[in-house]
N, C-alpha and C positions, 0 to 999 in steps of 0.2 A: 596464815598469810599465804602459804603456798596454794591452799585450796581457793583462796580469793582470786589469785592470778589465773588459775586453771578455769574457774567459772567465767571470769572476764574474757579469757581467751576463747572459750566455747561460745560465749555471747557474741564476741567480735566475729568469729568464723560464721556464726549463724547469720548475722547482718550482712557480711560480705557475700555469703552464698545467696541470700535473698536479692541483694543488689545485682549480683552476677546473673541470676536467673531472670530477673526483670529486664536487664540490659540485653541479654541474649534473645529474649522473646521480641523485644522492640527491634533489634538488629535483623532478626529473621523476617519480621513483618516488612521492614523497609526493603530488604532484598527481594521479597516476594512482590512488592509493589513495583520495584524497578524491573523485575523480570516480566511482569504483566504489561508494563508500559512499553518495554522493548518489543514484546510480541504484538501489541496493538500497532506500534509503529511499522513493524514488518508487514502486518496485514494491510495497513493503509497504503504502504508502498506497493504491495502486490496489486491492490485494487487500482491504484493510479496507473501502474504499468499496463494493466489489462485495459483500462479505459483508453490509454494512448494507443495501444495496439489496435483496438477496435476502431478508433477514430482514423488511424492510418489505413485500415482496411476499407472503411467507408469512403475515405478520400480517394483511394485507388479505384474503387468501383465507380465513383462519380466521374473521375477523370476518363476511365474507359468508356463510360456511357456518353460523355460529352464528345469524345473522339468519334465514337460510332455515329452520333447524331450529325456531326459535321460531315462524315463520309456520306451518309444518307442524303443530306441536303445537297451535297456536291453532285451525287448521282442523279438526284431529281432535277437539278439544274441542267445537267448534260442531256437528260432525257427530254426536257422541255425544249432545249435548243435543237435536238435532233427532230423533234416533232414539228417545230417551226420550219426547219429546212425542208422537210417532206411536204409541208403545205405549200411552200414557195415553189417547189419543183413541179 
């Protein structure tokens, strides 16, 4: 009878260890997936920030270009007025 309990105990430990091993491998896989998802989210956030920064840079350059264009147009208008004054004189 003692030997029967020992054998049943060994079988029970065997099944528990198999269950623990399978649960542990599933747990590790889930953790790995979470870590990969987190890394992908961080990469996408960095890409988004880079796009925003590039867009801000482009907007700033366009603004400077527009301001310079306005200055040139203003100067051309002044030159045209000066030329008309010289013709009249």
